[in-house]
N, C-alpha and C positions, 0 to 999 in steps of 0.2 A: 971263268965266267964273268968276272967283274969287268974285264976289258971289252966285252961285247955289249954291255949295257951302256949306251951312249948317254952322256950327261944331259940333263934337261936344258941346261944353258945352250949346249950345242944344237939341240933340236929346235929350241926357240929361235936362235939366231938364223938357222937355216930356213925355218918356216917363214920368218919375216922377210928374208932375202927373196925367197921364191914368190911370196905374195907381191912384193914390190915389183918384181920383174914381169909378172903376168898381168898387172893392172894397166892395160893400154889406155883405157878411158879415164879412170880415176886419177892417173898421173898427169892428166892434161887439164884438169879443172882446179878451181881455187881451193887451196888447202890452208888458208891463213888462220882458220879458227880451230885448228887441231889443238893448239896450246890451251884453249879455253877449257878443255875437259881433262887436263892433266891433274895430278894430285895437288899441284900448286895453283891450278886455274880455278875458274868459277865453278860453283856447285850447282846442282839442279840439272834437270834433263832438257831444258829449253833455253836457247840463246836468242835474244832479240837483236837483230842486225839492222843497223840504221842505214838508210839509203839517202843519196843526195836529194836536197830539196829542189823544187822546180819554181821558176819565176817567169814573168813576162816583162818585156821592156816597156818603157814609157818614153814617148817622143815629146820634145819641147823642153825649154829651159826652166819654166816657172812652176809647173804643176808636178807635185810628187804623188805617186801612186804607191803608197806604202803597203807592202804585201806581208802577210803572215808567213813566218818561216815554219811551214808545216812539215814536221819531220816524218818521213815515211819509213816504215819498218817492215821487215819480214822476219820469220822465225826459222830457226834450225833446231830440230828436235832429235835427240839421241834416243830413238825408240826401237831400234832393231838390233837384236843380238843373234848372230849366226855362229855356228860352230861346226867342226868336222871331227868325227870320233873314230878312234882306232884302238885295236888291241893286238897284243903279240904275246906268245907264250915263250917259255924258256928255250924250247927246241928251235923255234924260229930264229931267236937271237944267236944261239949256239951254232946253227948251221950257216949263218951269214958270215962267211969268211972273208968277204971283200971289204969289210970296214964301213965307215960312215957314208962314204960316197954311194955305195950300193944301197944302203938303208934309205938315203935321201931319194935316190932314183926310184926305188921300188915302192916306197911308202909316202914320204913327205911330198914329193912333187905331184903325184896324182891327187893327194888330199888337198893340197893348196890350190891346184888347178880347179877342182870342184868348188871350193869355197869362194875363190875370187871370181870365177865365172858366174856363179849364182848372184853374187853381190853386184857385179858390173851389169848383169842383165836387169836386175831389179832397179838399179839407179838409172840406167839408160832409158828404160821404159818409163820410170817415174818422172824424170825431167822432160822427156819427149812429149808426154801428155800435156805438159804445161806450155809448150812452145806453140805459138799461134801463127808464126810466119811459115809459109810453105812455098817452095819453088819446084819447078818441074811439072811434067804432065803425068797425072795419075794413070798407071797402067802402061806407061812408056818409059822403060829404063833409059837413062841418059847415055847417048853414044858419043857425045862431045861435051864441050865445056859450057854449053848454053845454060843448063840448069844450075851448074855450079856457079857460073857467073851471076845468075839471077839471085842465088842465095847470098853471094858476096855483096850484091847491091843492097839486099835487105839489111844486112849487117851495117853497111855504110850509111844507109838512110836512117838507121836508128842510132847512129853515132858510136858504134862499137869501135874501140881504139884500133888503129892500124900499127900495132907495136910488135908484130911477129908472134902473137899469142892466139892465133886462130887455127882451128883444127877441124878435120872432117872424119867422122866415123862412118864407114861404108861397108856393107856386106860384100862378100867376095864375088857373088854373081854380078851385082851392079858394077863392082870394081873391074871385073874382067871385061865387061862390055865397054866401059869407059876407056880402059887402057888400050883395047883393040881399036877403038875409034881415034885414039890419039897417037897411035904407033908411028905415024909419019911425021910427027912434030918434033922439033929439036928440044933436047934437054941436056944441060951441061953435065959433064962427067961426075962432078961432085954430087949431083942429085941422083944420078944413076946408082952410084955407090950406096946411097942411103936406102935404096930399095931392099937391100939385104939385111937391114935391121929388123928386129922383131915387129912384124905387123906394119911397119912404116914403108911406104913405097915411093915417096917423093913429096914435092911441094909445088903447088901451082895455084893460081887464083887467090894468092895471099894466104894460103892455108897448108898445113901439113896434113897429109892423108894417112889414115890408119885403116887397115883392113880388120873388120871386127864382125864376127858372126852373131854377136849378141845385140845388134841393132834391132829395134822393135818393128814387128809387123802388125799393123792395125787393120782391123776389119770394120768397115763402116756398118752402121745400122741399116735396117730394112727400108727406111724412108729417107729419101734424099731429094725428092722432086716436088713434094706437096706441102712442105713445111712453111708456114707463114706466121707472122705475129697475129695474135687473136685480138684484133682491135686494141692493142696494148700501146699505151703512150710511154715511150722511153724518156726517162728524165736523167739529168746530170748525175753521174756517178753510179748509174745502174750497173749491176753485175748479174742480173737475171732477166729472163724474158718469158712472158706468157705466150705460148704458141699453140697452134692447132695442126693436125695432120702428121704428128710425129709419134710413132709407136715405140721405137727402140733407140733412144739417144745413147751414144757410146762416147765415153770419155776419150778425148783426143781428136774427135772429128772437128774439122775446120770449116768455117762458113764465112760468107760475106753478106752484106745487106745493101740493097740498091741505093745508090746516091750517097753512101757513107764512105768517104775517101780517107785514106791515111794522110797524116800531115807530118811535116818536119818537126821534130821534138822541140826545137828552139824557136824557129821563126814562125811556126804554125801555118806555113804556106802548104796548101794541099798538094799532094803527089798525084800522079796520073792513075794510080791503082787504088782499088777498093781496100778498105781496112779489113784485115783478117782477124777472126776471133776463134777461140777454141772452147769446146764444150768440156766442162769439168765434171768430176765424179759427183754423184748426188743428184744429177739432173733426172727429171721425170718426163713422161710423155707430154705434159702440159706446161712444165716449168723448167726452163733451161738455165743452168748456172754456167757462166762463161767468163773468160778472161781475154783481154784486159777489161776492167771496168771502163765504161764509155764516158768521155767528156768532150763537149763541143765548144767550150769556152774556158778561159782562165789558164793558169799555169800548167794544169794537168791536161790541157786539150790534146786529144789524140785522134780526133776525127774532124772532118770538115763540117758535118751536120748530123743531127739526130735522124733516125729513120722514120718513115711514115708508119702509121699505126697498123697497117696491114702488109707491111713489107715482107717479101719472100726471103727465106734463108737459102742461099745457094751454097751447096756443099762441094768440097773437093772430092772427086772420085764418084764411083757408082755404088749403088746399094749392095749390101752384103758381100762386098769385095775387099780382099786383103791387099794392102799396099805396104811395101817395105819403107820404113821411115828412117832413111839415112840422115845424118845430122851434121850441120856446119855450125860452129859456135866459137865465141871468144872465151878464153879461159875463165873470165869473171862472170860468165852467164850463170854458172852453177858452182856450188860448193859441196864438199864432202869432208866430214871430220869424224875421227874415231875418238873414243873415250878410253881412259885407262881403267880397266876392270880391276876390282880389288883382288889382292892376294888372299887366298883362302888358307885354312888351317894346314899346318905342315908345309911351311914356305919353302923347304928344301925341294919339294916336289911341285911347287906352283911358282912359275916365273912369268914375269911380264917384261916385254922389251918394246922399244919404240925406235923406228927408223924413218926419217924423212916424214914425220908426222903420223905414220901408220903404226898403230899400237895393237899388239897381239898378246894374248895370255895362253900359256901352255900349262896344263894341269895333269898330273899323273897320279895314279893310285893303283896299288897292287891288289890283286884278287887271289888270296891264298888258296881258296877252295878250288879254283880252276887253273892255278899256276899261270896267271895272265897279268900283264901290265896294261892297264887301261889309260888311254891318253885322249884328251880333248883339247882342241885349239879353238879359242873363242875370239870374237871381235864384236865390239859394240860401236855402232856408228849412226850417223844421221846425214841427211843431204837436203838441199834446197835449191830452188831456182831463184837466184838473186836478181838477175836481169834477163828474163826470158826473151826480151826484145833483142838481145845480142846473140840470138841463135835463130837458125832457120832449118826446117826439115827439107830434105831433098827426096821427094816421093818417087817411087819407081814401081 
């Protein structure tokens, strides 16, 4: 009997390996803050992450325009604990004659698939709701590289690094249409070989493509054509708008304002396209919370001009319609970090292991009344959008 009860160290190592293999999105985003929540790292549930300061240039040799070094920050909160729970009785272990590989296949693999799938879905949806750049035509799945190229241009225009760390998460229906549209194009044999890796089907438009069924499908609110500013004067740094004609604002809806153009982050020269903004959670029918905050002057300038007091909000897509939100992004647009959960009483049955920054805890306890071994696998994590301007949704 003792040979059939696999050690908790074996179970923890296998669970961690399976979690790492199945995380197709989490493995492609910034993980540099994982060490901040180790037993030797910072304490507390919130990390303040500093972002680069912004400046404007001054022309001429004699006049100095001394600017304050305003440090911008964002926060990473470890607020979510997920777990998957299992139980086995003595008979199940005794009848399992195929050893640990069979145990892993029958129990650990489906358990970790459910855990990782739920986490990836939550994180993908959470960060996508904060991305305000959108490419493609809502309701028209891309059949060529036009929408992908437009998303690539958005990243370039927002100065995302061209360092090989760009990725696309795309659902299989959109991917199937795109691949069919590109079937006549040349692709070198090394890239064709990569199609057979887990989820990854190739690289084009400066990004690695991953097929992921957990991309977010957003449904627009019921009002998209009659929403205007309610004689509201927008001021520098505003991140909310007083509006009229809006009954159901939905977090993640993207809109533009007439005459408000995007600008180059450094030169501040206006681009030819309107600035896009995204509605945030907490918005009401009369007060819209949005991102990014609007600036028409100074180092933070991100628009060519402030909108008129009765400007209309023009939304992407039709009312009450769902659109798949595929995502192109640079690795450093988002971050994900796990924390080391404490070891509970009876440490011989409670083990924590970390691999490539991903920390899992496996805790077992026997139930003598029911002849069962109870097992739970826990993860404590947080995520944040560090630079949402380095990402772009591809709607379909």
